[in-house]
N, C-alpha and C positions, 0 to 999 in steps of 0.2 A: 555431384547430386545434379539433376536438370536444374537450369536456373529458373525455379519458379518466383513468380511474383505474387507475394505474400501482402500487398499493400491494399488496405479495405476500402480505401475511396473508389467511388465512380464505378463501384462492383456490376451495375444494371447495364452499362455502356461496355466493360469488359467482358461480360456473360456473353453478351450478343455478338459481340466480335469473335470470342472464340468457340462458339456454337457455329458461328458462319463458316469457319476457316474447318472444323472437324466435319460438318456437312460435305465442303466441297473436297477434302482427303477421302472420305467415305467412297463418293462418286470414281474420285481417279481411282481409288482402288476396285473398285469393281470393274471398271473398264479395263485395268492392266491384268485384273485376273482372268476375265475373257480371251485377252490377248496372249497370256500366257499358255491357257488351254489351246489356244489355236495354234502357236508355236509348237506346242509339244506334238500334237497330230501332224503337223507338215513334217516336223524332223523324223518322225517314224515313218509317215506315208510318201513322202516326198523326197529329202534329200537332207543327210547329217548337216549341213549346213545351218539349218534352222535352227540347230541346238545353242547356237551362237546367240541368237535371238531371245529364245528360251531362255537361257540363263541369265541374258541382259533384264529381260521382263520378272523373273525370279528375286533378282536383287532389290528392282523398283519395286517391286510389291511391299517385298520387307520393309523396303524405308518407308514406303507409304502408311504401313502398320504401325511402325514406330512412331511417326510423326503424327497419326491420328491418335495413337494411346498418350501421346506427350499431350496434346489439346485436351483430351476427355481428363486426364489428371490435373491439368490445370483449371480445367473448367469444375472438377471436384472441390481443388482449394477454394475457388471463387464461392462457389455454395457453402463450404465450411466458415468462410469469413462472414458470410452474411447471416450465417446462424449465429456466430458468434458476438456478431454485433447485436442481434438480438437480446441472446442472454444477457449480455455487458449490460443494454438499457435495463433489462428487469433487476439486474442486482442495483446499480447506482440507485432507481428509483425505489427499491425494496418492494416491486411488485414482482413475487417469485413463484405465482402460480405457473406450472408447467413444467419448472424446473424439477431434476432428481431429487427426490424427498430424502432418499437414504432410509425410508421407512424400516427395511432390513435390519438395521443397525440398531434400532431402539431398543435398550435392555432395560426392564425395570428394576432389576438386581444391582444395576451399574452404581457406584457410589455418588455418581452426579450427573451422567449424562441424560437420565430420563427428565430432570428438572429445568434443565437450563437450554432449553431448545436446540438441542445441539442436532437432532434429526426431526423429519417429518414436516409437515407443511410450515412454511416460513421459519424454517431452521438455519442454523449456521452453515450445514452441509451445503444448503443452495447455494450460500454466499462463496463455500469455499471450492465446490467442487469443480476443476477442469479436468477430470479423469477420463479416459476413454474405455479402459479395458476394466472387466470385473474384478479383476487382481487390484488394479490401480484405487477403485473405489473401496476395496477392502481395506488395503492398507491405510488410507488416508482416514477410513473412519477409525482405524485401530488407532491412529495416531491422534485423533481428536480425544478419544477415551484413555489415552495412555496416562501411567500416573506422572505425578510432576517431577521434572529433573531440570532443575536450573541451568547446570552447564550443558547439557543438551541444547537446552532453548537457547541457551546464547550461540552455540555454534549455528543452529537453525535462524537465527535472526539475522546473524550476518550474510548468510547465505541467501534468505529470502530478499533481504535489502537490496543486495546485488541483484538478484534478477529482475526486482521489480524495474532497475534503471535499463534494463535489456528488452525493452518492446518488441523488437524484432526478432528475436530470440523465441520469446513467449509466444508470440503471435504464430511463427513458423511453426513451432511445436505441435501446437494446440490445433492447428488448422491441420497439419498431417495426419494428426489423430484422428479428427473428424471425419476427415476425407476418405480416408483409406481402412482405418482399422476395422475388421470385421472378425468377429470371436467365433468364429464356426467350430473350431474345436479347444479342447483346453491345453495351457502350456504344457500341464504335467507330461500330458500324453507323446507330445513331439521331444520335449525335453530329456524323458527317459529314453527315448529312440535315439536321440544323438549321443545319450552317453552307454550306449550299448554297443559293443563293436560287433561289426560284420567281418567275416572271414571269406577272403578269397583264394582259391587255389590255383597252383601254379597253370593248371589245365586251363581253367577258365581265363587266367591273363594271357595264355598262349593264343587260344580260339577268340579271344574278343579283338585280337589285330589278323588272325587268318580270316575271320569271317568277313569283314569290309573287303580284303583283297580277293579273296577266294571268290567271293559273289560279284564283284565289279569284273573281274576277269571271266569269269562264267557267263556275265551279262552280255559282253562284248562278244565273246566267241560264240553264244547261242546267238545274237543278233545277226552276225557276218554268216552263220550258217556254218561254222566248222566243229562244233558241238550242239549233238542232238536234244532237243528239249527234255527227252525223258531223263538226261544228266542233271538237269537243272531241278527236276523233281526229285532226285536223290539226294541233292545239295540241301533241298530245303527241308527233308525227313530227316537228315543226318543233324542239320540245325535245330531240328523242334527238340531233339534229346538234348541238347547242350542248354538250349533255352529253359527248359523245365528245372534246370539246376537253380537258375538264379528268378524263377518267377515268384517263389515265395517271399523272398527277401525284398521286391522289387514292389510287390504287391503291398509288405508292410510300410514300405516307405512312403509308398502313394498316398498310403493310409495316414501317415505320419505326418509327413510335412504340412504345414500350416496353409492356408490358400495364399495366392498370388497378393491379395491385398494386405493380409496380415504381414506377410515377409517384407510387401511395399512400405508399410508402416515403419517396420524397425529399420530397413534399408536407408529412408531418406531421415529418421531420425539420427540417426547414427553418422550420416553425413554432416548435419548440422552440429551434433556435438562433437566432432573431430575437428572441426574448424574454430570453434569458439575460445575465446580467452577468458577464464575466470580468476580471480584473486581471491576470492573465499576459499581458506583450507578445506572446508567440506564438501564445496563443489569440485574442486579440484581432484580430491580423493575420489569422489563417485565418478568423476570423467576418466581417470587413471585406467580402467580397465578396457575402455573402448580404444587407448592410444596404442595399439599393436602396432608391432615393428615392421616385422614380414611384410603383411598383407592388412590395407586397412581394415574395421572391424564392418565397414558398410560394404567393402566388396565383398566379405567373407558371404554376407547375406545374398548378396547378387549371384554369387555362385551357385549359393543353394537354391535359389529361386530359379536359376536356369536350369539344373541338375530337376529341381521339381516340376518344372513345366514338362520336360521330356518322360520322367516317370511316371505322372500323371495322365499323361495323353497319350499312353502306349495303347491304348484299344482304339484310338481314331484310325478310322478307313484308310488314310493316307501312310500312317504309321507301319500298320500290322505287314502289308506288301514289304514294306522296305527291311523290315525286323526278320522277314523269312530269308530274304535272299541276303542280308549283310549281318545277320545275328547282333542287329545293333543293342539288342538287351546286355549280353555280353560286356561291351564296351561301357554302356552305362553304369552296369554294378561294380566294374574295375575301379572306375572313376568317382562312383558314389564311396566305396570303401576306401578308396585312398584321401577323399576329402574328408570322411568322419576321423580317419585315423590322426589327421594332420590337425583338424580343426573341432570336431566335435564336441570336446569336452569344454572348450573355450566358449564357442557359441551358444551352449546350454546355459550359461550364466548370463547370458546377455538379456534375456526375457527379465529374470526376475529384478536385475539391475535398473533396468528401464523402468520398470515399475514405481520404481524410487524416485526416479526422473520424475513420472507423472505426479506423484504428490508433490516435488519440489517446484514443478510448472504450475502445481494448485495453489502454493503457498507466495510464489512471486506475483501471480497472477492476482490473487486477492489485494497483496498488498497494492499492486500496480492501479488495479480499477476502483476500490472500496475501503482501502485499508485505513487504520484509524492516526496513523502517523504520529502515535503519541509516543515520549520518551519512556524507556522501560528504566526505574530508577533501582538502587540498591537499598532493602531494608534488613535491617539486622533482626528485628523480631515483628511479625503480624504484617499489618498492610496501610499501604499510604496510597491515594490516589486524589489527583486534583482535575476536576473538571471531566469527570467519567461519567460516558453515556453508554446507551445499548447498541449495538452495531446493527440489530435487526430493527432498530428506528429508524424512519427517514432523519437526515441529518439536520434538518431544519424544524423537525417535530420534537427531536430526543431532547429532554430536559436535564443538563448535567449537576452531577453534584461532588461535593469534596467529601473524602471519607478519612479517617485514621483510625485503626486500631493496632494496641500494641500490648506489651507486658504490663502497664499500668491501667487500662480499659480493656479486658480480654472477653468481656460478656456483654455485646451490645443487647440491650432489651429495647424493642422497636415497636411501638404505639403509632396508632393512626386510624384516620377514618377511613369507612369503606372506599376503596376505589381511589384513594389517595397517591399510591405509587408504592408501597412496602414491597410488595411483592416484586414489581417491576425493578427495585433499584437492588434487592438482592440478587435475582438474576442478571443484574446489568454488573455486579461483582464478580459473580461466579462464571459468566460467560468471558469476560475480560481477563481472567486467572487463565484460561483457557485459552484463550489467545496468546498471551505470554508465552505459556507452557509450548506453544505450537511453532515458537519463534515469530511471530506476526507483532506487530504494533499496537498498542491498546488502543483502545476510544477513549482517549484522555490526554489533556497535557502531559501529565506525569502519572505513572502507575507502576507499584511494584510490590513485590511482596518475599518474604522470607520461606526457607526451607520448609513447607509443610505438603500433607495432601489434603484436597478438598473432598468434604462430603455434604449431600445436602438432604434435606425431606420435606417435599413440598407439594409433589402429586403421588399423593398415597390413595390409590381406589381399592375398591371392593374387586374380587374376583369369586363370582359365583362358582366356576368351575373347579374351583380350589376350596370353596366354602370359605373365604377369607374374608371380613368385614374391613371398610376402609381404617376403622380407628386400630384393629390388629394391623394390619399394613403401616400404618404409622409405627406402632409400637416395636413391631419387628423391623421397622428402618432405626429406629432409638436405640434399641439393642444392640445392633450391629455397630453402631457409634459409641455406644459404652463399654462394648469389648474393645474396641480400638484403642480408645484412647486411654482405657485402663491398662492396657499392654505397653505405654508409654509412646503409642505415637505421636508426632507433631500433628494435628488435624484442625483444620477449618471449616467451621461447620456453618450452614444456612440452613434453619429450621423455620419454616413458615407457618404461622398459626399453630402453635404446637398443640396438642392435645385436645384437637377440635371437637374430637368425636365422643367426648363426653360431657356431663355435667359441670358447671361453673365451679363449684365447690371443689369437686376431685380435679380439675381442670387446674386450678390453681395451685392446690397442693401438690400435686405431681410436678408441674411446671418447677415450683419453687424448690423441691427436693433435686430434682434433676439439675438445674443453676448451681444449688451447693454440693453435687457430685460431680458438675464439670469443674467448679472455682478449684479442686484439690489435682488438677492435672494441668498436662501441658497444653491444653487445647484451648482455643480462642474461636468465637465467633457472634453470630446475629441470630438471636430468637425473635419471632413477630408475634405479638398476642393483641388481642382485643381486650384484656383482662387487665385495667387498669391499676387494678389491686398490687400488680406483680411491680408496679412502678416503685412502691415502696422498699423494695431490696436493695436499690443503689444507696441508701442510708446504712443498709445492714450489712451489704457484703462489698468490699472495696473494690473488687473487680467488675463489679456491674456499674454500667453506664446508661441513662434512658435518652432514648435519640426518637424522635417521631414525626411525621407526616401529617400536615394540618389540611382543611378543608374550609371555605366560608360560606354558610349557608344565607341562601337569600330567599324571596318569596315563590319564586317558580324554579328555581336552578341551585345548583351547589358548585361553586369556583373551588378548582385544584391549584396550586402552583407547583406541586410534583418535586420541592425543595426540602431537604432533610433538615430537622433543625434539634437544636440540644433542648433535652429535657423533655418529660411526658408529653403525650397528646393533652391538651384541654377539653376537648370536645370530640363527640362522635356524631355520626351523619346517617346511621339505620334507620330512624325513625322518619328522618325527612325524606331520605330515598323510598321507602315503602309509601310514604304518603305520596309522591311525584308519580310512582308507579300504579295509584289507583286504590291503594287500601285507605280505607276510612277509618279513622279512629275516633270513636265516641267515647265522650266523657261520662264516668258514672254519676247516675242521678241519688 
């Protein structure tokens, strides 16, 4: 691979330099092009000696094109690095506006993704996503929403931790993708084409070599006057018949082979992956398919790129006469068939495998840029966390908390004043569970949980199109939870402001009934409520424990410490909040 500079310091000066070099090369290329045309005219009209200078000018022109393209590629890398620096600053400061929010991956019916700010504005996806392809985004989103698997998470954690130490590798892979990837065609189309066998007959193979030899011989003989021009015309007509045999398969190839930018992305990615050394078993396993023995994986894409360049430019005004004289389409087709037969099935697997690397780059970059750096601990039953905070809050703003839930206190009843932090705390636990399942470090000193699946019910909204009220939506979520836990599933649930859509009497009765129903299962979790009457359940049900968030009310403001405390909330603040918002309460006379 070309020796790109992936260092992101001094980008402004580097961009000026590389643009200046590209401008100079462009000017020289123009001069050589006109010289090349002049030498060709002289070689035809004056003396064949000028063909020597024409050949030299062609070589110089091609060399200048390559050097110019190298400078433009380096410029694209620098621009990508600059873009990455801006995105990195947004992630570090948690000012995520403008980053891809992944709103298309929001899913109301998912067990937990709709409630934990995994997608949308100011979401975990914005912190995590370093992918460049649609498939990469989809795979990352699927990983975020995947069922919990602690064994897989452990393997991912080792891999992402190793990648977080490879800054140069992460920067190179991401900048290449941002610089060159251009998803004009779906991967499925050209992957299917690679897996489709093209057949070449013996006749085509023979005339693929006869064409150039015969065309060259006739051109020389016609030039010196031995063969009349009419014979050359007959040669062209014969060639058109043979060229018609390969027209459709070459047209199909031209339509299927991706753009040069997309192939360039794969080629450069593979060149880096071939050279990198990994210790993680998972990373080694992911790298193994690219360590081909006979020909490097990056070279295979280089070869496909060269074939594609010729095939996709067959309607070029310079190529058409060459094709008629030398039957070059036949040679191209024979070479394409041979390449596909040897390497097509292997190369067809690479795009999907590189999508997995896009996900791993995202995980490693997250750990490097903003990762929680916490230790994942083993927990036999339940969940345990020390100094746990929310990853979407600025590190200096987030208030951490300790938390334990186990078989002795399986149901936490969480009470507290309005805006005191109940919901944020529950989301903090949920999103850290997702991070651990992704193989990432939690935002805590220590955090761990046992084998369970996460289920939440927090953002239950009405749906006019489906004639569904928010209360019915919540009941539907709770029913799904009950169905799962009564089947014996190990579930950790987070239920926020339970049954808030009905009156106080029914809400208290329904909440107590649900708690007693859950108490007879393997489920554990947190239920938040404003109904302080439910706190009495701690005395009647052994598995229920009261925790709360408090507020301190002053004349003109309310203070919150956002720290979880043992026991029920002693006071609420709704009355004072309404007063501060301008609602005047009048005493009855």
